[in-house]
N, C-alpha and C positions, 0 to 999 in steps of 0.2 A: 312527045316531049312534054313533060309536066312542069312547064313554066309558061306564064302568060306573056303575051307580047310586051306588056308594060314591065314585067319582071326582067325580060331580056334587055329592053331599052335601058332600064335603070342600072343593070349590071354593066352594060357597055359604057354608060356615062361614068360610073364610079371607077371602072378600070382606066378609062381615059384620064380622069382627074388625078388618080392616085399613082398609077403605074406609067402608062403611055397610051396615047391615042393610036399608036401603031401596033399595039398588042393584038394578037389573034387570041380569041377566047373560045374555048371548047367546053361544052357540057358533056360529061361522061358519067357512067355509073347508073344507079337505079332510076334516076329522074328521066332517063331516056325511054323507060318502059311505061307506056300509057296505061297498062293494066295494073301496074303496081300501085301501092299506096304508101304515103309517108316517105321517109328517107331524107338524107341530107342532100345538099347541092354540091356536086363535085365539079370543080372548074380547073381547067388547064389554061395557063396564060403563056403564050409563046412570045417572048420579047426579043426585039432585034438588037438590043444593046445589053451590056453587062449590068448586073444588079449589085450594088454595093452592100446592102444589108437585106438579104433575101428573107430572113426570119421576120424582121420588122415589117417588110412589105407584105408578106403573106398574112401576118396577123392583122395589119391595118385593113387590108382588103376583105378578109373574112369577116371582121367585125362590122365594117360599114355595109357590106352586102347583106349580112345577116339581119342587121337592123332594117334595111330597106325591104327585106322579104318577111317582115313581121316576126323576126326571131328564129327563123329556120336556120338550122345548123349548116354552115358552109365550110368546105375544105378547098383550099387553093393550092395548086401545084404549079411551080414555076419552071419554065424552060427558057434559059438564057445562055448566051455564048460562054459565060464564065462559070456556069454551074454544071455539076456532074449530072450526066444523063443516065437514067435508070430504065429498066424495061417498062415500068408504069407510065413513063412519058410516051413511049411508042404506042402502048395500048390505048392510052387516053386520046392520042391524036388519031389513031387508026379507027377506033370504035366510037369516038365522040362526034358530037354535032357542033359545027362552028356556029357561034352566035353572031 
């Protein structure tokens, strides 16, 4: 996994502040490959409650986490009871690493 322990801690803090301390956070995609270089940070957030404005939440999280990681591009995918579930959600949860 190509995130430092400090990066993981900061991501968890920001998710707790902005979304929910109960959220499960998974890293998936190219950042799991220790041999790769570069790439964005792909995160899946599994929330136990409904999300009223998912687009706003993902944008806020991506922006704050990106700043915390020195400008690295961040993509956030939400999984909540009121949101449509797609195959990418299953892939991210199955192949991802929980932070």
